[in-house]
Backbone as CSV, one residue per row, in Angstrom:
resi,resn,N_x,N_y,N_z,CA_x,CA_y,CA_z,C_x,C_y,C_z
1,UNK,-22.572,-78.371,25.916,-22.204,-77.530,25.389,-22.458,-76.859,24.087
2,UNK,-22.565,-75.925,23.869,-22.590,-75.353,22.483,-21.737,-75.586,21.770
3,UNK,-21.689,-75.583,20.036,-20.609,-75.414,19.264,-20.186,-74.013,18.718
4,UNK,-19.253,-74.180,18.421,-18.537,-72.946,17.946,-19.002,-73.091,16.623
5,UNK,-18.677,-71.915,15.807,-19.225,-71.929,14.283,-17.620,-72.559,13.653
6,UNK,-16.985,-72.704,14.066,-15.594,-72.988,13.544,-15.462,-74.714,13.819
7,UNK,-16.062,-75.592,14.428,-16.017,-77.017,15.035,-17.497,-77.595,14.593
8,UNK,-17.352,-78.242,13.308,-18.492,-79.326,13.049,-18.788,-80.253,13.980
9,UNK,-20.116,-80.913,13.815,-20.288,-82.000,14.817,-19.522,-83.205,14.469
10,UNK,-19.101,-83.953,15.193,-18.428,-85.460,14.720,-19.003,-86.256,13.486
11,UNK,-20.043,-86.136,13.376,-20.795,-87.079,12.994,-20.850,-86.618,11.653
12,UNK,-20.401,-85.815,10.906,-20.454,-85.110,9.707,-19.269,-85.085,8.849
13,UNK,-18.045,-85.687,9.773,-16.705,-85.902,9.334,-16.524,-87.441,8.512
14,UNK,-15.867,-87.203,7.555,-15.187,-88.828,6.988,-13.628,-88.350,6.491
15,UNK,-12.869,-89.841,6.232,-11.727,-89.515,5.662,-11.451,-88.430,4.414
16,UNK,-12.236,-88.883,3.720,-12.322,-87.818,2.111,-12.501,-86.365,2.567
17,UNK,-13.412,-86.109,3.789,-13.346,-84.676,3.936,-12.311,-84.299,4.716
18,UNK,-11.996,-84.913,5.231,-10.374,-84.514,5.936,-9.251,-83.906,4.902
19,UNK,-9.458,-84.875,4.186,-7.909,-84.749,3.128,-8.658,-83.415,2.064
20,UNK,-9.874,-83.288,1.648,-10.534,-82.227,1.005,-10.117,-80.758,1.788
21,UNK,-10.144,-80.822,2.958,-10.080,-79.663,3.948,-8.715,-79.195,3.896
22,UNK,-7.730,-80.423,4.000,-6.086,-80.286,3.874,-6.242,-79.276,2.246
23,UNK,-6.595,-80.016,1.103,-6.048,-79.407,0.244,-6.798,-77.681,0.375
24,UNK,-7.626,-77.622,0.581,-8.583,-76.466,0.421,-7.735,-75.468,1.341
25,UNK,-7.341,-76.114,2.971,-6.594,-75.274,3.701,-5.554,-74.628,2.774
26,UNK,-4.790,-75.428,2.676,-3.380,-75.482,1.874,-3.779,-74.222,0.617
27,UNK,-4.796,-74.415,-0.121,-4.951,-72.770,-0.958,-5.300,-71.939,-0.687
28,UNK,-5.755,-71.973,0.517,-6.311,-70.556,1.400,-5.415,-69.880,1.853
29,UNK,-4.153,-70.825,2.619,-3.427,-70.281,3.170,-2.013,-69.838,1.960
30,UNK,-2.091,-70.500,0.375,-1.091,-69.931,-0.242,-1.652,-68.429,-0.601
31,UNK,-2.899,-68.136,-1.127,-3.954,-67.513,-1.580,-3.517,-66.199,-0.404
32,UNK,-3.454,-66.470,0.522,-2.830,-65.491,1.876,-1.906,-64.890,1.792
33,UNK,-0.827,-66.089,1.786,0.348,-65.359,1.765,0.619,-64.774,0.421
34,UNK,-0.185,-65.042,-0.884,0.137,-64.289,-2.154,-0.311,-62.931,-1.854
35,UNK,-1.585,-62.617,-1.267,-2.291,-60.945,-0.347,-1.280,-60.492,-0.161
36,UNK,-0.467,-61.020,1.115,0.151,-60.377,1.953,1.455,-59.749,1.251
37,UNK,1.933,-60.442,0.061,2.900,-59.646,-0.742,2.572,-58.189,-0.904
38,UNK,3.611,-57.249,-1.068,3.536,-55.787,-1.750,3.269,-55.785,-2.952
39,UNK,1.876,-54.941,-3.310,1.868,-54.666,-4.349,2.554,-53.488,-4.992
40,UNK,3.407,-53.528,-6.082,3.854,-52.187,-6.784,3.269,-51.217,-6.663
41,UNK,3.817,-50.017,-5.907,2.716,-48.662,-6.195,1.846,-48.700,-5.144
42,UNK,1.628,-49.736,-4.147,0.886,-49.515,-3.184,1.600,-49.287,-1.621
43,UNK,1.720,-50.318,-0.916,2.404,-50.236,0.368,4.486,-49.836,0.042
44,UNK,4.799,-50.248,-1.348,5.946,-50.188,-1.081,6.487,-48.558,-0.992
45,UNK,7.728,-48.149,-0.587,7.983,-46.517,-0.286,8.008,-45.986,-2.010
46,UNK,7.424,-44.727,-1.762,7.057,-43.875,-3.213,8.181,-43.180,-3.277
47,UNK,8.688,-43.606,-4.563,9.889,-42.101,-4.831,9.634,-40.977,-4.786
48,UNK,8.235,-40.780,-5.633,7.478,-39.295,-5.973,7.014,-38.382,-4.828
49,UNK,7.047,-39.365,-3.616,6.515,-38.645,-2.492,7.809,-37.683,-1.825
50,UNK,9.028,-38.529,-2.394,10.301,-37.538,-1.716,10.556,-36.659,-2.827
51,UNK,10.166,-36.748,-4.014,10.332,-35.600,-4.878,9.166,-34.619,-4.632
52,UNK,7.883,-34.998,-4.320,7.060,-33.695,-4.272,7.337,-32.916,-2.788
53,UNK,7.732,-33.775,-1.606,8.612,-33.216,-0.618,9.618,-32.307,-0.650
54,UNK,10.456,-32.989,-1.726,11.840,-31.565,-2.222,10.926,-30.384,-2.374
55,UNK,10.347,-30.633,-3.712,9.352,-29.687,-4.649,8.620,-28.610,-3.438
56,UNK,7.889,-29.276,-2.282,7.333,-28.069,-1.435,8.259,-27.438,-0.633
57,UNK,9.501,-28.036,-0.175,10.507,-27.150,0.314,11.186,-26.435,-0.444
58,UNK,11.655,-26.693,-1.683,11.827,-25.224,-2.377,11.027,-24.144,-2.482
59,UNK,9.571,-24.625,-2.570,9.123,-23.470,-2.729,8.988,-22.576,-1.703
60,UNK,8.335,-23.252,-0.106,8.469,-22.348,1.033,9.987,-21.742,1.029
61,UNK,10.978,-22.400,0.805,12.234,-21.576,1.107,12.367,-20.214,0.250
62,UNK,11.763,-20.619,-0.999,12.059,-19.320,-1.864,11.141,-18.416,-1.567
63,UNK,9.902,-18.424,-1.257,8.804,-17.746,-0.681,9.463,-16.923,0.633
64,UNK,9.975,-17.719,1.533,10.808,-16.958,2.628,11.898,-16.214,2.161
65,UNK,12.216,-16.364,1.176,14.042,-15.706,1.027,13.389,-14.330,0.081
66,UNK,12.143,-14.599,-0.824,11.591,-13.297,-1.327,11.136,-12.348,0.098
67,UNK,10.633,-12.812,0.810,9.950,-12.101,1.816,10.806,-11.318,2.544
68,UNK,12.222,-11.737,3.080,13.102,-11.221,3.419,13.689,-10.241,2.743
69,UNK,13.830,-10.355,1.475,14.006,-9.414,0.597,13.824,-8.444,0.599
70,UNK,11.744,-8.301,0.239,11.075,-7.202,0.670,11.008,-6.377,1.466
71,UNK,11.436,-7.327,2.873,11.448,-6.424,4.202,12.578,-6.148,4.437
72,UNK,13.623,-6.322,3.652,15.294,-5.510,4.007,15.361,-3.783,3.936
73,UNK,15.662,-3.031,4.570,15.929,-1.546,4.882,16.086,-1.206,3.456
74,UNK,15.276,-0.375,3.194,15.460,0.320,1.172,16.376,1.037,1.359
75,UNK,16.714,1.154,0.437,18.151,2.099,0.115,17.700,3.601,0.158
76,UNK,17.717,4.603,0.865,17.484,6.065,0.772,17.490,6.459,-0.747
77,UNK,18.353,6.504,-1.222,19.131,7.068,-2.400,18.399,6.565,-3.824
78,UNK,18.041,5.093,-3.734,17.276,4.497,-4.750,15.550,4.917,-4.574
79,UNK,15.185,5.226,-3.238,13.689,5.511,-3.234,13.693,7.129,-3.630
80,UNK,14.266,7.998,-3.392,14.306,9.582,-3.790,14.492,9.749,-5.323
81,UNK,15.814,8.533,-6.062,15.621,8.789,-7.268,14.419,8.171,-7.953
82,UNK,13.929,7.372,-7.422,12.427,6.819,-7.812,11.511,7.888,-7.694
83,UNK,11.369,8.587,-6.923,10.442,9.368,-6.532,10.698,10.668,-7.639
84,UNK,11.768,10.822,-7.920,12.358,12.108,-8.791,11.899,11.561,-10.191
85,UNK,12.346,10.683,-10.580,12.100,9.764,-11.894,10.251,9.942,-12.044
86,UNK,9.629,9.798,-10.965,8.309,9.697,-11.388,7.422,10.880,-11.250
87,UNK,7.749,12.003,-10.607,7.168,13.150,-10.818,7.780,14.067,-11.354
88,UNK,9.549,14.629,-11.733,9.591,15.495,-12.250,9.108,15.751,-13.713
89,UNK,9.013,16.991,-13.611,8.101,17.392,-15.136,6.983,16.709,-15.573
90,UNK,5.788,16.157,-14.755,5.155,15.653,-14.821,3.881,15.992,-14.658
91,UNK,2.883,16.013,-15.014,1.742,16.734,-14.297,0.779,15.112,-13.827
92,UNK,-0.035,15.218,-13.154,-0.919,14.257,-12.461,-2.206,14.956,-11.649
93,UNK,-3.256,14.086,-11.809,-4.092,14.452,-10.863,-4.690,13.615,-9.614
94,UNK,-5.499,13.664,-8.687,-5.364,12.452,-7.715,-6.696,13.058,-6.981
95,UNK,-7.417,11.879,-6.361,-8.462,12.292,-5.440,-7.670,12.460,-3.836
96,UNK,-7.979,13.516,-2.991,-7.714,13.325,-1.745,-8.587,13.692,-0.667
97,UNK,-7.766,13.213,0.504,-8.897,13.001,1.586,-7.965,13.499,2.988
98,UNK,-8.245,14.539,3.381,-7.583,15.353,4.512,-8.355,15.363,5.827
99,UNK,-7.264,14.918,6.873,-7.622,14.871,7.995,-6.777,16.068,8.636
100,UNK,-7.303,17.017,9.647,-6.742,17.979,10.537,-7.058,17.850,11.837
101,UNK,-5.992,17.786,12.592,-6.109,17.613,13.945,-5.077,18.810,14.994
102,UNK,-6.036,19.603,15.710,-5.725,20.669,16.351,-5.232,20.310,17.797
103,UNK,-4.273,19.929,18.071,-3.756,19.202,19.681,-4.306,20.004,20.422
104,UNK,-4.183,20.896,20.790,-4.194,21.773,22.024,-6.004,21.773,22.410
105,UNK,-6.259,22.155,21.469,-8.310,21.807,21.860,-9.103,20.383,21.369
106,UNK,-7.986,19.456,20.908,-8.603,18.074,20.564,-9.861,18.225,19.329
107,UNK,-9.356,18.887,18.343,-10.436,18.994,17.428,-9.905,18.426,15.808
108,UNK,-10.581,17.486,15.435,-10.349,16.755,13.931,-11.443,17.188,13.170
109,UNK,-10.519,17.672,11.920,-11.760,17.930,10.932,-11.656,17.262,9.891
110,UNK,-12.260,16.896,8.993,-11.665,16.116,7.497,-12.457,16.874,6.332
111,UNK,-11.766,16.778,5.137,-12.524,17.361,3.820,-11.987,16.352,2.901
112,UNK,-12.603,16.698,1.625,-12.063,15.702,0.628,-12.131,16.311,-0.579
113,UNK,-11.727,16.028,-1.635,-11.956,16.972,-3.113,-10.705,15.838,-4.282
114,UNK,-10.370,16.989,-5.259,-9.542,16.711,-6.175,-8.532,17.610,-6.503
115,UNK,-6.957,17.010,-6.617,-6.012,17.777,-6.832,-5.392,17.619,-8.150
116,UNK,-5.036,19.099,-8.766,-4.200,18.887,-10.003,-2.906,19.481,-9.664
117,UNK,-1.546,18.695,-10.377,-0.326,19.340,-9.736,0.181,19.564,-11.385
118,UNK,1.320,20.442,-11.599,1.837,20.580,-12.776,2.947,21.118,-12.553
119,UNK,4.100,20.286,-13.289,5.535,21.108,-13.103,5.885,22.503,-13.544
120,UNK,6.478,23.277,-13.144,6.856,23.577,-11.750,6.199,24.588,-10.936
121,UNK,5.757,24.245,-9.933,4.770,24.916,-9.082,3.205,25.098,-8.847
122,UNK,2.973,24.641,-10.045,1.380,24.829,-10.598,0.655,23.881,-9.513
123,UNK,-0.326,24.048,-8.958,-1.526,23.544,-8.361,-2.891,24.300,-8.519
124,UNK,-3.772,22.970,-8.290,-5.417,23.318,-8.283,-5.782,22.744,-7.240
125,UNK,-6.564,23.162,-6.388,-7.262,22.201,-5.057,-8.538,22.436,-5.136
126,UNK,-9.481,21.248,-5.641,-10.873,21.618,-5.549,-11.651,20.958,-3.895
127,UNK,-11.975,21.583,-3.552,-12.661,21.033,-2.064,-14.072,20.801,-2.371
128,UNK,-14.411,19.813,-2.012,-15.888,19.484,-2.398,-16.628,19.043,-1.077
129,UNK,-15.935,18.450,0.171,-16.670,18.767,1.375,-15.651,19.234,2.624
130,UNK,-16.001,19.767,3.694,-17.217,19.767,3.776,-17.972,21.230,3.076
131,UNK,-17.001,21.900,2.427,-17.711,22.885,2.082,-16.462,23.355,0.361
132,UNK,-17.768,24.105,-0.404,-16.927,23.865,-1.605,-15.553,24.901,-1.515
133,UNK,-14.532,24.804,-1.941,-13.593,25.852,-1.559,-12.692,25.370,-3.118
134,UNK,-11.714,26.586,-3.705,-10.819,26.002,-4.915,-9.472,27.051,-4.433
135,UNK,-8.485,26.238,-4.578,-7.082,26.814,-3.924,-6.051,26.593,-5.199
136,UNK,-5.879,27.918,-5.787,-5.455,27.704,-7.511,-3.947,28.721,-7.215
137,UNK,-2.797,28.091,-7.998,-1.720,28.901,-7.981,-1.009,28.160,-9.504
138,UNK,-0.682,29.653,-10.299,0.289,29.202,-11.339,1.713,29.498,-11.050
139,UNK,2.150,29.144,-9.818,3.580,29.315,-9.409,4.044,30.542,-8.958
140,UNK,3.169,31.452,-9.408,3.596,33.284,-8.879,2.544,33.381,-8.176
141,UNK,1.149,33.364,-8.665,-0.052,33.857,-7.930,-0.933,33.017,-7.097
142,UNK,-1.297,32.952,-6.343,-2.414,32.304,-5.605,-3.736,32.877,-5.292
143,UNK,-4.489,32.240,-5.792,-6.067,32.699,-5.311,-6.881,31.534,-4.627
144,UNK,-7.624,32.100,-3.770,-8.552,30.722,-2.905,-10.090,31.549,-2.660
145,UNK,-10.523,30.545,-3.435,-12.068,31.142,-3.890,-12.949,29.940,-3.011
146,UNK,-13.687,31.147,-2.104,-14.343,30.771,-1.420,-15.901,30.654,-1.921
147,UNK,-16.759,29.836,-2.469,-17.749,29.842,-3.366,-19.006,30.232,-2.252
148,UNK,-18.699,29.782,-1.374,-20.224,29.770,-0.506,-20.268,31.182,0.152
149,UNK,-18.912,31.868,0.189,-18.938,33.295,0.919,-18.895,34.244,-0.182
150,UNK,-18.676,33.997,-1.338,-18.948,34.753,-2.426,-17.238,35.472,-2.353
151,UNK,-16.038,34.834,-2.289,-14.580,35.522,-1.623,-13.859,35.201,-2.337
152,UNK,-13.019,36.142,-2.708,-11.710,35.533,-3.320,-10.617,36.464,-2.642
153,UNK,-9.595,35.290,-2.085,-8.227,35.787,-1.541,-7.205,35.669,-2.225
154,UNK,-6.548,36.961,-2.486,-5.012,36.930,-3.401,-4.139,36.882,-2.988
155,UNK,-2.824,36.532,-3.423,-1.811,36.664,-2.663,-0.257,36.198,-3.297
156,UNK,0.578,36.007,-2.904,1.926,35.279,-3.647,1.965,34.103,-3.246
157,UNK,2.128,33.339,-4.348,2.143,31.559,-4.415,3.361,31.413,-3.104
158,UNK,4.493,32.094,-3.612,5.934,31.717,-2.442,5.864,31.763,-1.539
159,UNK,5.313,32.816,-0.864,5.379,33.010,0.413,4.086,32.193,1.345
160,UNK,3.153,31.703,0.496,2.339,30.814,0.923,2.616,29.486,1.130
161,UNK,3.368,29.109,0.105,3.613,27.545,-0.026,5.298,27.638,0.182
162,UNK,5.782,28.385,1.154,7.330,28.240,1.235,7.555,27.431,2.356
163,UNK,6.536,26.760,2.706,6.933,25.774,3.734,7.272,24.506,3.435
164,UNK,6.394,24.455,2.105,6.412,22.666,1.362,5.361,21.816,1.916
165,UNK,4.297,22.461,2.763,3.736,21.885,3.612,2.599,21.210,2.698
166,UNK,1.648,20.503,3.106,0.042,20.273,2.368,0.417,19.480,0.630
167,UNK,1.391,18.971,0.302,1.716,18.259,-0.635,2.496,18.988,-1.516
168,UNK,2.767,20.357,-1.200,2.881,21.654,-2.098,4.289,21.069,-2.798
169,UNK,5.282,20.295,-2.519,6.560,19.804,-2.519,6.473,19.064,-3.861
170,UNK,5.014,18.420,-4.100,4.787,17.342,-5.450,4.704,18.009,-6.370
171,UNK,4.743,19.528,-6.353,4.469,20.144,-7.883,6.187,20.651,-8.373
172,UNK,6.743,20.492,-7.446,8.437,20.339,-7.832,9.129,19.755,-7.130
173,UNK,9.349,18.555,-7.428,9.926,17.485,-6.103,10.904,17.649,-6.475
174,UNK,11.862,18.535,-7.404,13.389,18.830,-7.550,13.720,19.324,-6.101
175,UNK,12.755,20.248,-5.398,13.181,20.864,-4.063,13.308,20.123,-2.886
176,UNK,13.205,19.335,-3.264,13.029,17.958,-1.884,14.378,17.896,-1.257
177,UNK,15.355,17.622,-2.329,16.495,17.434,-1.760,17.387,18.836,-1.019
178,UNK,17.042,19.788,-1.743,17.328,21.409,-1.323,16.922,21.837,0.006
179,UNK,15.926,21.653,0.151,14.922,22.359,1.276,14.743,21.537,2.461
180,UNK,14.982,19.735,2.333,15.009,19.115,3.519,16.173,18.113,3.546
181,UNK,16.176,17.803,5.122,17.166,16.580,5.401,16.306,15.382,5.780
182,UNK,16.570,14.283,4.953,15.852,13.256,4.491,16.276,11.959,5.222
183,UNK,15.514,11.035,5.922,15.914,9.993,6.421,14.852,8.930,6.146
184,UNK,15.276,7.586,6.542,14.378,6.563,6.169,12.902,6.841,7.762
185,UNK,12.166,6.114,7.373,11.328,6.183,8.879,10.621,4.134,8.590
186,UNK,9.268,4.528,8.929,8.926,2.919,8.709,8.938,2.469,7.507
187,UNK,8.625,1.155,7.280,8.665,0.382,6.227,8.108,-0.806,5.699
188,UNK,7.512,-1.182,5.026,7.533,-2.850,4.920,7.327,-3.350,3.840
189,UNK,6.545,-4.485,3.127,6.958,-4.978,1.472,6.026,-3.988,0.938
190,UNK,5.622,-3.057,1.190,4.799,-2.488,-0.047,5.209,-1.293,-0.019
191,UNK,5.370,-0.606,1.229,5.372,0.866,1.591,6.787,1.408,2.506
192,UNK,7.217,2.301,1.967,8.431,3.312,2.958,7.940,4.522,3.250
193,UNK,8.065,4.964,3.938,7.954,6.267,4.544,9.472,7.263,4.714
194,UNK,9.273,8.236,4.164,10.819,9.338,4.493,10.432,10.423,5.378
195,UNK,11.326,10.603,6.223,10.918,11.833,7.126,11.469,13.090,6.375
196,UNK,11.104,14.123,6.424,11.718,15.356,5.576,11.871,16.287,6.968
197,UNK,12.568,16.970,7.120,12.799,18.112,8.325,13.271,19.422,7.516
198,UNK,12.751,20.522,7.640,13.116,21.291,7.025,14.516,21.996,7.374
199,UNK,15.340,22.240,6.394,16.557,22.714,6.700,16.828,24.147,7.267
200,UNK,15.669,24.814,7.145,15.074,26.276,7.754,13.963,26.354,8.830
201,UNK,14.644,26.685,9.871,13.482,26.249,11.344,12.091,27.154,10.621
202,UNK,11.258,26.241,10.851,10.040,26.938,10.567,8.846,26.682,11.638
203,UNK,8.074,26.986,12.763,7.350,26.861,13.498,5.952,26.052,12.992
204,UNK,5.688,26.493,11.633,4.343,25.611,10.852,4.940,24.371,10.511
205,UNK,5.961,23.908,10.554,6.586,22.610,10.136,7.427,22.061,10.445
206,UNK,7.286,20.887,11.600,8.934,20.619,12.347,9.154,19.138,11.153
207,UNK,8.174,18.093,10.891,8.654,17.228,10.139,7.253,17.021,9.151
208,UNK,7.589,16.521,8.023,6.499,15.811,6.876,7.167,14.254,6.498
209,UNK,6.147,13.533,6.924,6.085,12.285,6.658,5.468,11.915,5.470
210,UNK,6.226,11.278,4.454,5.960,11.051,3.329,5.887,9.499,2.971
211,UNK,4.841,8.975,2.532,4.719,7.289,2.626,4.869,7.171,0.999
212,UNK,5.753,6.107,0.662,6.174,5.903,-0.749,5.707,4.619,-1.312
213,UNK,4.963,4.139,-2.568,4.933,2.949,-2.787,6.438,2.188,-3.457
214,UNK,6.928,1.136,-2.993,8.107,0.727,-3.179,8.008,0.117,-4.602
215,UNK,7.194,0.078,-5.367,6.751,-0.496,-6.873,6.674,0.348,-7.767
216,UNK,5.983,1.600,-7.514,5.407,2.684,-8.357,5.961,3.857,-7.810
217,UNK,6.657,3.981,-6.816,7.116,5.200,-5.805,6.151,6.279,-5.877
218,UNK,4.854,5.728,-6.349,3.575,7.059,-5.909,3.603,7.551,-4.768
219,UNK,3.518,8.873,-4.599,3.522,9.233,-2.917,1.970,9.202,-2.487
220,UNK,1.493,8.577,-1.728,0.234,8.279,-1.687,-0.327,8.616,-0.381
221,UNK,0.337,9.332,0.559,0.302,10.018,1.818,1.149,10.679,2.467
222,UNK,0.778,12.086,3.126,1.664,12.858,3.470,1.442,13.730,4.812
223,UNK,2.197,13.418,5.897,1.486,13.908,7.038,2.484,15.124,7.802
224,UNK,1.799,16.193,7.948,2.691,17.431,8.227,2.261,17.717,9.780
225,UNK,3.324,18.141,10.153,3.328,18.274,11.848,3.952,19.636,12.197
226,UNK,3.529,20.135,13.117,3.970,21.989,13.392,4.755,21.574,14.793
227,UNK,5.108,22.987,15.381,5.341,22.663,17.067,4.577,22.644,17.542
228,UNK,3.598,22.829,17.629,2.201,22.751,18.367,1.712,21.562,18.418
229,UNK,2.383,20.572,17.514,1.845,19.418,17.832,0.283,18.989,17.110
230,UNK,0.051,19.631,16.122,-1.058,19.926,15.119,-0.556,18.798,13.981
231,UNK,-1.199,18.247,13.320,-1.127,17.239,11.919,-2.227,17.715,10.900
232,UNK,-1.396,17.264,9.798,-2.845,17.512,8.647,-2.274,16.390,7.534
233,UNK,-2.924,15.274,7.749,-2.717,14.106,6.964,-3.351,14.464,5.667
234,UNK,-2.558,14.139,4.369,-3.442,13.845,3.012,-3.126,12.725,2.550
235,UNK,-4.282,12.032,2.024,-4.131,10.572,1.571,-4.630,10.819,-0.048
236,UNK,-3.675,10.112,-0.756,-3.770,10.712,-2.051,-4.349,9.337,-2.625
237,UNK,-5.312,9.172,-3.597,-6.149,8.117,-4.542,-6.172,8.182,-5.970
238,UNK,-6.410,7.538,-6.503,-6.691,7.264,-7.650,-5.615,8.296,-8.649
239,UNK,-4.489,8.132,-8.380,-3.301,8.774,-9.196,-3.159,8.705,-10.506
240,UNK,-3.437,9.548,-11.357,-3.204,9.995,-12.508,-2.403,10.451,-13.102
241,UNK,-1.248,10.136,-14.201,-0.595,10.830,-14.643,-0.679,11.026,-16.139
242,UNK,-1.375,12.382,-16.352,-1.529,12.822,-17.623,-1.308,14.491,-17.820
243,UNK,-1.065,15.084,-19.185,-1.043,16.398,-19.711,-2.207,17.052,-19.132
244,UNK,-1.812,18.278,-18.366,-2.774,19.079,-18.009,-2.760,20.625,-19.029
245,UNK,-3.748,21.230,-19.434,-3.491,22.616,-19.647,-2.780,23.799,-18.733
246,UNK,-2.414,24.365,-18.993,-1.834,25.397,-18.073,-2.981,26.168,-17.792
247,UNK,-4.023,26.441,-18.382,-4.984,27.410,-18.424,-5.866,27.169,-16.962
248,UNK,-5.618,25.363,-16.705,-6.508,24.991,-15.314,-5.828,25.633,-14.240
249,UNK,-4.715,26.233,-14.369,-3.860,26.875,-12.968,-3.888,28.717,-13.199
250,UNK,-4.838,29.176,-13.919,-5.048,30.528,-13.968,-6.345,30.946,-13.347
251,UNK,-6.739,31.963,-12.892,-8.097,32.064,-12.420,-8.463,33.450,-12.720
252,UNK,-9.598,34.041,-12.839,-10.019,35.229,-13.272,-11.323,35.093,-11.885
253,UNK,-11.102,36.431,-10.919,-12.045,36.655,-10.247,-13.946,36.929,-11.199
254,UNK,-14.605,36.067,-10.609,-15.898,36.313,-11.409,-16.645,37.972,-10.825
255,UNK,-17.027,38.361,-11.556,-17.821,39.665,-11.286,-18.622,39.500,-10.219
256,UNK,-18.828,40.672,-9.435,-19.473,40.403,-8.019,-19.077,39.924,-7.098
257,UNK,-17.801,39.386,-6.917,-16.988,38.581,-5.910,-16.360,39.625,-5.293
258,UNK,-16.127,39.549,-3.742,-15.315,40.095,-3.003,-13.734,39.753,-3.618
259,UNK,-13.208,40.528,-3.122,-11.453,40.295,-3.560,-10.680,41.180,-2.123
260,UNK,-10.167,40.033,-1.655,-9.622,40.391,-0.689,-7.793,39.724,-1.150
261,UNK,-6.842,41.150,-0.131,-5.207,40.550,-0.372,-4.865,40.054,0.700
262,UNK,-4.027,38.882,0.782,-3.229,38.586,1.601,-2.283,39.506,2.491
263,UNK,-1.723,40.134,1.473,-0.804,41.244,2.004,-1.349,42.548,2.071
264,UNK,-1.454,43.692,3.224,-2.355,44.545,3.363,-1.852,45.495,2.377
265,UNK,-0.386,45.514,1.897,-0.409,46.628,0.865,-0.607,46.369,-0.298
266,UNK,-0.809,45.205,-0.700,-1.763,44.970,-2.230,-2.800,45.698,-2.656
267,UNK,-3.173,45.697,-3.579,-4.608,46.132,-3.923,-4.849,47.724,-3.988
């Protein structure tokens, strides 16, 4: 029979070795017992773990509470007041991106450029793509300058912008409460949409949806819909508030340019 490693041959044993073995085993058992004792800070329950867990739960609950507060239904009056404070009496510029869709024939057109606004009622739209064109008004007179056609169309600004479409209301924000019935639309943590319905019926505009930042009250998107289902979306980027010279909103017809009038009785 083979020997196991734990059982030495009988001829190697003697009385002294048995006693020594007993003493050694006694020390070994004692050391083993000491090693099995719990060391402080290792196997014993750590009070810091409970503290850390409590801190994590506190942070999670605080973040959840803030998220709920941000997504709560905005107060309409607060948003309107914020917009009025932001835009009343202010001049600003912005890059714009326009998307127009004709529902009946399913055609979508895009354009972009830079816009300038000055209270009250002064605007300048400089289209860069797909073709260069300028729309300028000092609040009374309107000029549409089509550079590629070497043509200027002149007319009455009030008649042209009377519907307030195309973001025209941004040049005189005080009219927003006067001309429209306003309700809350969609919203999230960053933006809230206001739905504007003209108080006077007009086939050119049934609704204007404006998207407003909940922190700065900047209007960065305006969507206009008419009775035919056509939509025009204007997105404003790089909005900058600064003083603009009034001369920017005047226009002199270049020599040699064809001049047309919106009202046939003019000219």
